[in-house]
N, C-alpha and C positions, 0 to 999 in steps of 0.2 A: 101195281107199283105203289110204294108207300108215298104218302104226302110229303111235299117239300114246301116249307114256308120260307119267305124272305123276311129279314128283320133289318130295319134301318133306323139309326138314331140321328136326330137333327136338333139343332139349337138355333134360335133366331137371336143372334147377338145384338140386334138393333131394338129388341123389345124393351121399352123403358121399365116395365114391371119386373122383368127378369134381371135387368141391370140393377134395379133398386135392391132386389133380394141379394144379388151377388155382392153388391157393395157393402152389405152388412157384414160380410165375412172377409172382405179383402184385407182389412187391417191386420188380421191374424195369419195372413198367407205369407209367412216369411220364407218358407222352403218350397212352396208349390210353384207349378208352372201356370202362369196366368197371362202369357203372351197373347197379343191380339190375334195371331193366326189360329189360335184355338177356338175362336168364337166368331170371327167375321164371316159374313155371308157372301157367297159368289152369285146368289140369286139365280141358280140354275136347277133348283130342285124339281121343277116340273119336267125337266128332261130325264130325270131318273125314272119317274113314273111312266113317261112316254116310252123310254127304252125297255122297261120291264114289260109293258103291255104289248109292244110290238115284237120284241125278240124273245120273250119268255112267257107267253100267254098261258102256259101250263101251270104256273105257280099256284099253289093252293090258297095261300093267304099272305097278305103283307101286314106285318106288325110295325106300325109307324110310331116310334118312341120319341116323345118330346117332353119338355119341362111343363108344358101346358098350352103353349102358344101353337097356332096353326097358320099356315099360309092362307091368305084370303081367297085364293082360287081353288082350294082343295074341295073336292066333292066328298063330303063326309059320309054320304049315303052309299058309296060304292060297296057292293056286297063282299068284295075281296079285301076291303080295308078294315083293319083293326087299329084304332087310335089308342095308344098306350101312354098314359101319364106316368111319370116317375113314381108317383105315390101309389100307382096301381100294382106295382110289382117289386119295388125296391123296399126292403125293410125300413120301417120308420126311423130306426136309430141312426140311419145313414143319411137322412134327409134334413134339409135340402142338400143337394150335391152338385158341384160344378166339376167333378172329377170323372172324366170319360171312363176311367178304369172301373169305377164303382158301377156306372151305368152298364158296362159291358159284362162284368163278372156276375151280374145277377140276371142275365137274360133268360136263363132257364126257368125263372119264376113267372114269366109271362103266362097268363092264363090262356089255355088253348094252344100253346105253341107245340108244333109237331116235333117228333123225335129227331127228324132230319130238318135242319134249317141252315140257310145261308145268311151270314151276317155281313152287312154293308155299312161302311162309313158313308156319310153324305157326299163324299167326293169320289165315290166309286160307282161306275155306271156300266150298264149293259149296252153295248153299241153294235152288236151283230147277233144274228140268231144263235141261240143256245138251246140245248136239250137237257132234260133232267140228268142224263148220264155224264154231262160235263161237270156235275156237282156231286152226284152220288151214284154208286153202282152196287147193286145187290145189298143195299143197306150200309155200304161203306163210303165214307167221305173221300172224294178225290183231292189229292194234294201233292205238293212237291217235297220230296225227301232231300236232305242235304246237311252235312255238318258245316259249321261256319265259325268265324271269329267274331267276337263282340266288340263293337266300337263304342267306347265311352266318351263321345264328343259332347261339346257344349250344346245344349238343347236337343240332344239326340235321345233316342229311346233305348240306348244301350243299358241304362240302369235297370229299366223294367226287364229287358232281355236277360240281364245278368241275374236278377232276382228269380225270374222264371226258371232259368237253368239250374240255379241252386236247388230248387225244389225237384226238378227233374232228376238231378244226380242223387238226390236223397232217396228217391223211389225206384230209380232204374240203374242197373249196372250196365254201362255201355258195352263192355266186352260180352256180357251175356246176351244183350239185345242183338249184337252183331253175329253171335254164334247160332242164332235161330234162323228159321227160314225168312225172317224179316230182313235179313242182310241183303237179299237180292233186290228188295225194294229200294234200299238206300243207294244201290249202285245201278239202278235202272237208267237207261239212256233217256227215258222219258223226262227225267229230271233236268236234262240238259247236260251237255258235255262239261261245261264249266263247273256245274254242281258235282258231277262225278269226280272230276280231277281234284277239286278242293276236299271232297269227302275222303278220297284216297290219301291225300296229304295229311289230313288231320286225324286219320284213323289210328295213328300211332299212340295217341293219348288214351289212357285207360278210362277216362271220363268224357262226358260230353263237353267240349270246349265252347259250344254254341250250336244253334240250329238255324238253318236258313229260314227267313221269313219273307215271302213275297207280298208286297203291299197291295193286295187285291182282296176281293170278297173271300171270307173264310167259311168253309163248310164244316158244320159242327153236328155232333150228336148231343142231344140234351142230356143224355145219361152220362156223358163225359163230365159235364159241369157238375152234375149231382155227385158223381164219384169223387171228384177233386175237392169239392166243398166238404164232403164227409171226412176226407183224409187230412185236409189242410184248412180247416175252418178258422183256426186262430190266426193264421197268416193272412187269409183272405179278408177276415174281419178287420184286421189292422189297416189294410189297404182301403177298405170301404169307409172307414172312419175319417179318412182324410178328405176335406172338402174340395181340394184341388189336387191335380196330379203332382206327386212327390217322388223323389228319387228312390225312396224306400218301397215304393209300390211294386206289385207284380201286375200283370195285365192279362188280357184274353189270349195272348199268344201262348200262355201256359197250357190252355186247353188244346190248342193246335199241336204243340210239342208233345203233349201227353198222348194224343191219338197217333202220332208218328212213332213214338217209342213203343207203344203197345202193338204197333203194326196194324192198327185198325184201318189206316188210310190206304188207298190205292194210288200208285204214281199216276200223275196226269201230265200231259205235255205242257211245258213252260210257255209254249207259244199261244196259250189261250188268252193271254192278256199282257198288259204292260202298265207299269206305274210311271207317270211323268212327274218328277219333282220340279215345280214351276221355277225355272231359271231362264234367263234370257237366251242362252245358247241352244236350248232345245225347245223353246216356246213355239216357233213356227212348225217344227216337226209335230208337236203335240196337237196344234190346231188342225193340221192336215189329217192326223190320225183320227181325231174326233169327227171331222166333217165327212170323211170317207168311210167310216166304220171299219177301219183297218184291223182292229182287234175286237174280239168278242167281249172282253172286259177291259176297262180302262180306269185308272185312278188319276185324278187331277189334283195333285197334292200341293197345297199351299205351303210356302216356305218363306223364310226371311229374305230369300233371294228374289222375291217378287218385287220388281223395281217400280212399277207403275200400276198399282192395284186397280184403279178405276178403269184405265184403258184396257188392261189385260182382262179384267172381268168382262167387259163388253165384247172383246174379241172371242173369249171362250163361249159366251152366249150366242154370238153370231155363228160360230162353228157348230154348236149343237143344233141351232135352228136349221142349218143346211141338212143335217142328218135326220132330224125329228121335227119337222115343221107342223105336224098335225096334232091337235090336242088329243089327250087320252081321256078315257072315261073317268079318270081320277080328277079331272078338272071341270069346274063349273062352266 
């Protein structure tokens, strides 16, 4: 079996040195996304490591990407841990950066990264036992296929999605993709009935109107990043030069969409996980899902709908503590 690495990016928004450097560039941030939800901490990072160690002990290596700060409880000597500073892999002309898109689009440059890797945001957790086959099978990433519409709402990621799809339509002819044996993957029931119905409805368009993105850990081939950078270096370079997330950016979804259009990915059951966008009406349901390990993968996504951050943060911590009370070997 080929090695599978996990990659996770993290920022400590409370670090005064990080804030000092960021503030040097804030004055020029006229078009970028600098909202508090991009940087504030839920103080639950230790549960990410506990979940990985308990439920995915087979992982080859964890590449923990940070600006330079580290949580005080982290066991830096854990043999599976590779601490990666931005300056260790992001080209110097893009640094410093406060743009998650820049941090993500250069992941393939991490020294020692395996060809197969799973990328996590710091709000995505493993909360039940998983096997390597949940992420890769015979060298192919597991993923969900589906056409979708792009929503360009305020503070949404629709702009990145749209920019990604523009590139996809430049390099892939949708009708040609759907004429190949890849077609069966787009209509596999493993993608979920809703996805198949929407794909069927949107299939009348001769181009890709959008591609479904499930806000869960992403399974990538390093070679996909290398290929897209070779073909679209100018576009990716422009994104990486922005210090903050900007509407003109593309993002790492481009790599996911590319793998889908190539037919590189294998359809995976949508029941593997769920993303909870933190809003009051589903908050209790999310807490129950965390504490019981209802899903194998879960995303606890911060939003502007988070009404009482301090209280809700503690409730999330309490829920994780019920599921994962024991320290991992990644903790001192």
